[in-house]
C-alpha angles and dihedrals in degrees: 000000000000108000093212088171113048105232118226091227088076117219106043089225089069089071100107133186119321083137093147096047093046092050089050092052097042090051087050091050090053087061092057096080087049087054090236102112114113116208114261137206116210109215118201139125123253119293092024097121099255095129089047090052094047093045093048087048089055092053094045090053091044091052094044086060090203136138093291114083114199124222123182127186128171121205110222126227095239134093114268138173112248092236093055091045091052091052092049091048093048094047091047092051091047091046091053094043093050092041087057093044097047095034089233117148115238118252117285092257094044094237113151120254118257121251093260092056092046093052090047092051093046090049093053093054094038096239102164094174091061092045092049092046093049091051092054092047095049090050089058088049097050090050091047091235093166100183095040090050091048095051092045092052097044091045096049099092095051090043093053094043088058097040095049099035095240137113126247127198109212112206118185115182120205091006090167091074087070087074094056111026108039120087131190090219137058091238092059095235104115106069123219092209090143095049099113086064088074085076091055094109098025091061089065093059114120090197096055110019121181135239107192130175143189137191097216107066096191091047092047093047093054092043090053090049090049104040105025105043124173095048092288090154122051106222113227118185119212124199122222087219125086123213111277095256092046090050090053089050088053091052091053092045099048091043090054093045092052092044092244110135117210134190123236089253094051092045094054093046094049090051090049094048092048097042092233092294110158096204092053090046094050093046091051095054095045092046114146093213106129093218097050115150132183100167093092141022091248089055092050091052092052092050093046090047088055093048090049101043108028120086089223092055114111094224092049094046093050098052094036089061089056094045099046095048092052097042088050089058092052092034103190143087095256089071091058091046091052090049093050092046097047092041092054088051095038096136094062138049116251122201123233087249091058092049089049094051089050087057089047092244093289094139129060118243093252094047091048091049091052093054092046089054092049088051091047093050088052089054091239093120134011136228114251130216092308138006094273093059133073138171139191122252107273092234118124093197093052090049089055090049092049089051093045088055103041117007096090091046094048103030103020090235120118112210122231100221095180092051091049093052090048091051090053092053091048089054093049093048095047092086103046094176091054093050093047089046089052091051094046090050090050092049091059089059095045104061093134093055094045092055094041093052094050094047090047091052089054090048091052091052091045090233135125119262112291115253093342094171092052092054092061134085120245115295126196102182108102092198088069091063092086090053093050091049094049094049091050091061102038127092125205128225099196136033125187133183120213090001118187119218120194116208129191112266094002136090090245132245135257122220120204093214128359127184116191129191132174148165133195098296109014144040138203136192140198111207124194133197113192131195124178102188126133124258094272093059105047120161115292128228087250092053091047090052092049089055093051089051089050091054089056085056092050089051090049090052093048091050091055088062088073097239132113114263107235095177143347110193116190119200123187110198116188113179095225100030132246147288108264095241093051093047092049094051090049093054090047087059092051096257117144115219133210141163133208096266093050092043092052093042088059091051092061 
């Protein structure tokens, strides 16, 4: 896949999981050309992965090269003059629009092109509409017509969608900052706190629907209520946590990326302790602690203890920023007491009466409600099923940070974080059979990762795949012998998981695992299709045929690289095997087959 927009996550392979959210959004995008997609708001706190999801969505749509053109804009958390903001917004839209039309990747730093570059690009493709529009916008800029420039910029996506008979997805990340950091005047004295209201009508466009996001859920919710009345934005909550198997995948990927090998037991326990949170997992493996150690459970506990307690730890620093700014707004010990109380009971809802009783009735009901709303706006607590109920954020790491900061001050008890983490691990390891069963169950849902990791280990060693023949099911076709012999001798320079290949005049294909090798004149590839279903839902004949068609696409893609194709070896790995007729047909098409038992047997 071409990453036309350089994703902030860094190496694209570090984008883990989010399968459910991505499927929801991709299905929503499919409704845009049918003019049935209602604008959405992603609600999730900072470091929850919303920017990663939006940026990956941009790249997927860019690569699909279909009728939906992606536009992504991030509102910065810094004071700006509305005229300057409008220019940045307009140039970013035009950059993304022309990038899509000309199939030109954006600059490495994702900065929008300057007007002189945009004009040159539009001139080269003869786009008179772009040239005319830029001229009008620049006239507003030169005359410092602030509101006219703003309206022209904000309306550009919908205008071009109608003018060019296309659809444009408008993605605005951190839209809530528009209410605080944009000013109508150069001196930054006249606040544009109502600025998101400028989208009040645009948000209902069926040609250019919006996907907006914000890191402060309480703030975002209030802004949506105030500026987008009438249910104009469909609220879509996004958890900071991955599914358990996705979290384990993140542990392995970040460990490998940071060159910190982990055993399966250590990986599983890290995932359990960090609740499958990708930000926590990434922070742990890139810890700056000089004594970091991931070779044992004890080493992990010490490293995590540092990240939670030390003011230089990334996990502590990120949450401390949230906590301090919100506590400062309340500015008293009652807020700290409320936080500790709700954090300890974070898996249940507490009524305002229960919270008041904990504070021994020292606050009036109205004062207590005001403090609760400030804490909610700062995303340190959440509102329950009604306005009378509240709960703490169900985050074990956040609870440890709360107590590190305030437990000794409020309760005169200093928490021993390392001991608490050790006790968690002891509890998890008490039932060895249960822990191993959990890992075995997860492995069955992680076929792509299992194959990817083993191929990558062989790549790192510069060696062919270990025991390749032993990993396969029985094969009768003698003509496949040459393929088996060749693969057993070839090494691979690159290995990808869930790799997207764009082909001319098609929507492209996604390969579960792709290993590619090449020399000066030729190239070769190993292509995996993986299914992790139970024995009652084995691969169908239609699915087998789709894989064979996908292989033809891979061959076409390799041929476009200008080298002789030495070998393309397809492998279909189904965890529980195949129906006889389907497997026979696959062998007849030159496809090798395997199952989880055979693949793991070959790795021993």
